[in-house]
NUDOMI-94895 format. One line per 4 residues: their letters; for each residue x negated, y, z of C-alpha. Coordinates in steps of 0.2 Angstrom, whole numbers, plus 5000, padded with zeros to 4 digits. Each point is the difference from the previous one (the first is absolute). Example, Ala and Ser with C-alpha at 12.3 -4.5 7.8 and 13.67 -1.06 7.14 Angstrom:
2
AS> 4938 4978 5039 ~ 4994 5017 4997 $
//
This chain:
449
XXXX> 5489 5164 5217 ~ 5010 5016 5000 ~ 5016 5004 4991 ~ 4992 5015 4992 $
XXXX> 4984 5009 4997 ~ 4999 5019 4999 ~ 4986 5011 4995 ~ 5000 5017 5008 $
XXXX> 4991 5015 5005 ~ 4998 5003 5018 ~ 5005 4992 5017 ~ 4987 4985 4998 $
XXXX> 5002 4982 4998 ~ 5015 4993 5009 ~ 5014 4988 5000 ~ 5018 5002 5003 $
XXXX> 5017 4990 5000 ~ 5010 5016 5001 ~ 5011 5005 4985 ~ 4991 5014 4990 $
XXXX> 5007 5010 4985 ~ 4985 5005 4986 ~ 5001 5015 4990 ~ 5003 5007 4987 $
XXXX> 5010 4983 4994 ~ 5010 4999 5016 ~ 4995 4981 5002 ~ 5004 4993 5018 $
XXXX> 4988 4987 5005 ~ 5006 4987 5014 ~ 4990 4985 5008 ~ 4980 5001 5004 $
XXXX> 4991 5014 4990 ~ 4981 5002 4999 ~ 4994 5018 4998 ~ 4984 5003 4992 $
XXXX> 4993 5017 5002 ~ 4991 5005 4983 ~ 4989 5014 5009 ~ 4990 4986 5011 $
XXXX> 5000 4988 4986 ~ 4990 5012 4990 ~ 4985 4997 5013 ~ 5002 4982 5003 $
XXXX> 4991 4984 4991 ~ 5011 4986 4994 ~ 4994 4989 5015 ~ 5004 5014 5013 $
XXXX> 5017 5004 4992 ~ 5004 4982 5000 ~ 4997 4999 5018 ~ 5010 5015 5005 $
XXXX> 5015 4992 4991 ~ 4997 4982 5008 ~ 5001 5010 5017 ~ 5016 5008 4996 $
XXXX> 5007 4984 4993 ~ 4996 4992 5016 ~ 5014 5011 5010 ~ 5012 4992 4986 $
XXXX> 4995 4983 5004 ~ 5000 5001 5018 ~ 5017 5008 5000 ~ 4993 5017 5010 $
XXXX> 5012 5011 4989 ~ 5016 4991 5008 ~ 4994 4999 5017 ~ 4995 5018 5000 $
XXXX> 5016 5006 4995 ~ 5008 4991 5014 ~ 4987 5008 5012 ~ 5004 5017 4993 $
XXXX> 5019 4998 5002 ~ 4996 4995 5020 ~ 4990 5016 5002 ~ 5012 5010 4992 $
XXXX> 5014 4994 5012 ~ 4988 5001 5015 ~ 4996 5018 4994 ~ 5017 5005 5000 $
XXXX> 5003 4994 5016 ~ 4985 5009 5009 ~ 5006 5017 4990 ~ 5017 4998 5006 $
XXXX> 4995 4998 5018 ~ 4988 5015 4999 ~ 5014 5011 4992 ~ 5012 4995 5013 $
XXXX> 4987 5004 5013 ~ 4996 5017 4994 ~ 5018 5005 4997 ~ 5009 4995 5017 $
XXXX> 5000 5009 5016 ~ 4986 4998 5013 ~ 5009 4987 5010 ~ 5002 4990 4984 $
XXXX> 4983 5002 4993 ~ 4993 4990 5015 ~ 5012 4986 4997 ~ 4995 5000 4982 $
XXXX> 4981 5001 5004 ~ 4997 4983 5005 ~ 5008 4991 4985 ~ 4991 5014 4989 $
XXXX> 4983 4996 5006 ~ 5003 4980 5000 ~ 5006 5002 4981 ~ 4984 5011 4996 $
XXXX> 4988 4987 5008 ~ 5008 4986 4991 ~ 5000 5010 4984 ~ 4982 5004 5001 $
XXXX> 4996 4983 5004 ~ 5009 4992 4986 ~ 4992 5013 4989 ~ 4984 4995 5004 $
XXXX> 5004 4982 4998 ~ 5007 5002 4982 ~ 4984 5011 4994 ~ 4990 4986 5007 $
XXXX> 5010 4988 4990 ~ 4997 5009 4984 ~ 4981 5001 5003 ~ 5000 4983 5003 $
XXXX> 5010 4996 4983 ~ 4987 5010 4991 ~ 4985 4989 5008 ~ 5009 4984 4994 $
XXXX> 5002 5008 4984 ~ 4982 5005 5000 ~ 4994 4982 5003 ~ 5011 4992 4987 $
XXXX> 4992 5010 4988 ~ 4983 4992 5003 ~ 5008 4983 4994 ~ 5000 5007 4982 $
XXXX> 4987 5013 4999 ~ 4983 5005 5006 ~ 4998 5009 5017 ~ 4988 5013 4993 $
XXXX> 5012 5004 4986 ~ 5014 5003 5013 ~ 4990 5009 5012 ~ 4995 5012 4986 $
XXXX> 5018 5003 4994 ~ 5006 5004 5017 ~ 4986 5012 5002 ~ 5003 5008 4984 $
XXXX> 5019 5003 5004 ~ 4996 5006 5018 ~ 4987 5013 4993 ~ 5010 5005 4985 $
XXXX> 5016 5002 5008 ~ 4999 5018 5006 ~ 4992 5006 4985 ~ 5013 4993 4989 $
XXXX> 5014 5005 5011 ~ 4994 5018 4999 ~ 4997 5000 4981 ~ 5019 4994 4998 $
XXXX> 5006 5015 5010 ~ 4989 5012 4992 ~ 5007 4993 4983 ~ 5019 5003 5007 $
XXXX> 4995 5018 5002 ~ 4992 5001 4983 ~ 5014 4995 4990 ~ 4996 5010 4984 $
XXXX> 4982 4994 4997 ~ 4996 4988 4985 ~ 4991 4987 5010 ~ 5007 4983 4999 $
XXXX> 5003 4995 5019 ~ 4987 4985 5001 ~ 4986 5011 4991 ~ 5005 5015 5013 $
XXXX> 4997 4987 5014 ~ 4984 4993 4993 ~ 4994 5019 4998 ~ 5005 5005 5018 $
XXXX> 4992 4983 5008 ~ 4984 5003 4991 ~ 4999 5019 5005 ~ 5005 4996 5018 $
XXXX> 4989 4995 5014 ~ 4997 4981 5003 ~ 5003 4997 5018 ~ 4989 4989 5011 $
XXXX> 5002 4981 5001 ~ 4992 4999 5017 ~ 5011 5015 5007 ~ 5017 4991 4994 $
XXXX> 4994 4983 5008 ~ 4999 5011 5017 ~ 5019 5005 4998 ~ 5009 4995 5017 $
XXXX> 5014 4988 4999 ~ 5017 5005 5006 ~ 5013 4989 5009 ~ 5013 5008 4991 $
XXXX> 4993 4998 4982 ~ 5007 4987 4989 ~ 4985 4998 4989 ~ 4984 4995 5007 $
XXXX> 4983 5011 4997 ~ 4987 4996 4987 ~ 4988 4993 5014 ~ 5015 4988 5007 $
XXXX> 5004 4994 4982 ~ 4982 4997 4998 ~ 4999 4991 5016 ~ 5015 4989 4996 $
XXXX> 4991 4992 4984 ~ 4983 5001 5010 ~ 4990 5009 4988 ~ 4986 5008 5009 $
XXXX> 4987 5005 4986 ~ 5005 5019 5003 ~ 4983 5007 4993 ~ 5003 4991 4984 $
XXXX> 5018 5005 4999 ~ 4994 5018 5002 ~ 4987 4998 4986 ~ 5013 4993 4988 $
XXXX> 5011 5015 5003 ~ 4988 5013 4998 ~ 5008 5006 4983 ~ 5018 4995 4997 $
XXXX> 5002 5002 4981 ~ 5016 4998 4990 ~ 5001 4984 4990 ~ 5009 4997 4983 $
XXXX> 5010 4985 5008 ~ 5016 5010 5000 ~ 5000 5005 4982 ~ 4994 4983 4994 $
XXXX> 5014 4991 5011 ~ 5014 5013 4998 ~ 4996 5011 4984 ~ 5019 5002 4994 $
XXXX> 5008 5000 5017 ~ 4988 5013 5006 ~ 5005 5013 4987 ~ 5019 4997 5003 $
XXXX> 4997 5001 5020 ~ 4989 5017 4999 ~ 5012 5007 4987 ~ 5016 4996 5012 $
XXXX> 4990 5006 5015 ~ 4996 5017 4992 ~ 5019 5003 4996 ~ 5006 4994 5016 $
XXXX> 4989 5010 5011 ~ 5003 5016 4989 ~ 5019 4998 5003 ~ 4996 4997 5019 $
XXXX> 4991 5015 5000 ~ 5012 5011 4993 ~ 5013 4993 5012 ~ 4989 5004 5015 $
XXXX> 4995 5016 4993 ~ 5019 5006 5001 ~ 5002 4992 5016 ~ 4984 5010 5008 $
XXXX> 5007 5016 4993 ~ 5016 4998 5008 ~ 4992 4996 5016 ~ 4987 5013 5000 $
XXXX> 5013 5014 4996 ~ 5010 4996 5015 ~ 5001 5016 5013 ~ 4992 4997 5017 $
XXXX> 5003 5010 5016 ~ 4989 5005 5015 ~ 5004 4990 5016 ~ 4993 5004 5017 $
XXXX> 5003 4987 5015 ~ 4998 5007 5017 ~ 4997 4991 5016 ~ 5014 4997 5013 $
XXXX> 5001 4992 5016 ~ 5010 5011 5011 ~ 5009 4985 5007 ~ 4986 4989 5003 $
XXXX> 4990 5015 5008 ~ 5015 5003 5012 ~ 5000 4981 5005 ~ 4981 5001 5002 $
XXXX> 5003 5015 5011 ~ 5012 4991 5012 ~ 4988 4985 5001 ~ 4986 5012 5005 $
XXXX> 5012 5008 5012 ~ 5004 4983 5008 ~ 4982 4996 5003 ~ 4997 5017 5009 $
XXXX> 5013 4997 5011 ~ 4994 4983 5004 ~ 4982 5008 5002 ~ 5007 5013 5011 $
XXXX> 5011 4987 5011 ~ 4985 4990 5003 ~ 4989 5016 5005 ~ 5013 5006 5012 $
XXXX> 5004 4983 5007 ~ 4998 4998 5019 ~ 4990 4982 4997 ~ 4982 5000 5005 $
XXXX> 4988 5008 4988 ~ 4989 4985 4997 ~ 4989 4994 4986 ~ 5014 4991 4991 $
XXXX> 5010 5017 5001 ~ 4987 5010 4992 ~ 4998 4987 4985 ~ 5020 5000 4997 $
XXXX> 5000 5019 5000 ~ 4984 5001 4988 ~ 5010 4988 4988 ~ 5016 5010 5001 $
XXXX> 4991 5016 4997 ~ 4992 4994 4985 ~ 5015 4992 4994 ~ 5010 5015 5002 $
XXXX> 4984 5011 4991 ~ 5001 4989 4985 ~ 5020 5001 4998 ~ 4997 5019 5002 $
XXXX> 4986 5000 4987 ~ 5011 4989 4988 ~ 5015 5012 5002 ~ 4989 5015 4996 $
XXXX> 4992 4992 4983 ~ 5018 4996 4994 ~ 5007 5017 5005 ~ 4986 5007 4991 $
XXXX> 5002 4990 4984 ~ 5019 5005 4999 ~ 5003 5010 4984 ~ 4982 4998 4994 $
XXXX> 4999 4995 4982 ~ 4999 4982 4997 ~ 4998 4999 4981 ~ 5004 5010 4984 $
XXXX> 5005 4992 4984 ~ 4996 5010 4984 ~ 4999 4996 4981 ~ 4981 5002 5001 $
XXXX> 4998 4988 5015 ~ 5003 4996 5019 ~ 4994 5013 5011 ~ 4995 4995 5019 $
XXXX> 4995 5012 5014 ~ 4986 4990 5003 ~ 4991 5003 4983 ~ 4996 5017 4991 $
XXXX> 5004 4995 4983 ~ 5015 4989 4993 ~ 4999 4981 4996 ~ 5006 4998 4982 $
XXXX> 5014 4988 4997 ~ 4989 4991 4988 ~ 4987 4995 5014 ~ 5013 4991 5011 $
XXXX> 4999 4980 4996 ~ 5015 4996 5010 ~ 5009 5006 5016 ~ 5011 4991 5013 $
XXXX> 5013 5006 5013 ~ 5002 4990 5015 ~ 5007 5003 5017 ~ 5004 4992 5017 $
XXXX> 4999 5013 5014 ~ 4994 5013 4987 ~ 5002 5003 4982 ~ 4982 4998 4991 $
XXXX> 4995 5005 4983 ~ 4984 4992 4994 ~ 4991 5005 4985 ~ 4988 4990 4991 $
XXXX> 4988 5012 4989 ~ 4989 4996 4985 ~ 4984 4994 5008 ~ 4989 5011 4989 $
XXXX> 5011 5015 5005 ~ 4994 5011 5015 ~ 5013 5011 5008 ~ 4988 5011 5008 $
XXXX> 4995 5002 5018 ~ 5012 4996 5013 ~ 5006 5013 5013 ~ 5010 4998 5016 $
XXXX> 5018 5006 4999 ~ 5017 5000 5010 ~ 5007 4986 4990 ~ 4995 4982 5004 $
XXXX> 4990 4995 4984 ~ 4986 4987 5000 ~ 4988 4998 4986 ~ 4989 4985 4997 $
XXXX> 4985 5005 4990 ~ 4994 4983 4997 ~ 5016 4993 4992 ~ 5005 5017 4994 $
XXXX> 5018 4999 5006 ~ 5010 5014 5010 ~ 5014 4995 5014 ~ 5012 5014 5004 $
XXXX> 5012 4997 5015 ~ 5016 5009 5002 ~ 5009 5000 5017 ~ 5014 5008 4992 $
XXXX> 5003 5011 4984 ~ 5008 5017 5002 ~ 5014 5002 4988 ~ 5012 4988 4990 $
XXXX> 4985 4992 4991 ~ 4993 4985 5008 ~ 4983 4990 4997 ~ 5009 4985 4994 $
XXXX> 5009 5011 4987 ~ 4982 5007 4993 ~ 4997 4982 4993 ~ 5009 5004 4984 $
XXXX> 4993 5018 4999 ~ 4982 4995 5002 ~ 5003 4986 4987 ~ 5008 5012 4987 $
XXXX> 4984 5013 5003 ~ 4988 4984 4997 ~ 5010 4995 4985 ~ 5000 5016 4992 $
XXXX> 4982 5003 5003 ~ 4995 4984 4992 ~ 5012 5003 4986 ~ 4991 5017 4997 $
XXXX> 4982 4992 5000 ~ 5006 4986 4988 ~ 5009 5013 4989 ~ 4984 5011 4999 $
XXXX> 4989 4984 4995 ~ 5013 4996 4985 ~ 4999 5019 4995 ~ 4980 5002 5001 $
XXXX> 4998 4984 4990 ~ 5012 5005 4987 ~ 4992 5018 4999 ~ 4982 4992 4997 $
X> 5006 4990 4985 $
//
């Protein structure tokens, strides 16, 4: 049995052995704690609730919490080692880079392999816990509970997020969640069951969990889940606790929102300048010219040689001529790109020469800067955002339309600013953009009341 049972709003059903501080009384809980999410209990029968609790308690009985904590510590150590090698690989000179590259690749390989094994272990513990539930409850009740939680997860999370931005409404939290779920679209169980599993996912998909318990009556399950309605179970079991919980939650979320509002106003008011980066590459262009000149001289020497002009000589001359032409073409391409605009960072968005319109910062999901021979900036855009028609330009920019990400290659940057220095600048632009959107949501909901 757990040392403590906590009734909460949000974050699902879970067990933890980490110390936690409860508000507003600032009680510190240690040992194994079972968290019961009241937003889900509102849709479960007693048998379904019992099966979910049994599944969570199985993790305590199997000592999974202590084992997973040890695994997490080992993963953190391995991650620190891989990051240390990677940072050293990027920061040292070219000669030292090559010395650091093999151990970096080896650390990265073992990290990825270890990570896959750890995630497989997490999924296997879930499988064992699911099987243990069948010892104390009926298979169909557990299948119904799992399906309801997967079907309700996205809508409940969205409802709680919306409630956070509407701190001035008079709705009680659970009443608002019920109202939101009732008026939102019910996802299809068949579509949910087709979700593809990932080797890096810690939690198995619904299809995998139903296969663990060998439940195959999917048509019957779909029929039982056509209408997921609220029950009175939560009020019957926790009437007194429920009132205290919702009152504390309302007060806490209002205080949190006010603090967040002040923070967002501070972030949004920060001044931002316009920065344009131009493509360099004079040194590389000069080195490539020397290489092209070398091949031209070799070709000239072959042509003017006194040896017999046989078929082998002709093939050699043709090959050398092609290499010389290729080197000259690369020199011309690099020379033409020198001084051209690579990217422009403005408060309204990122401007690239290959697109007619700016890319708003809010549409950039993530980005990374990597570099071995060249520095590369890769931008991962919101899948729903369309940057427009891609057009060729002097800068070396690739656009993957299918995955909606952009890769910008910088040979060198003209000026004092280097591409790796842009990481903090781009992060600040994105942070301010998201802060302004979040502040707008708060103010819109406040004005509507």
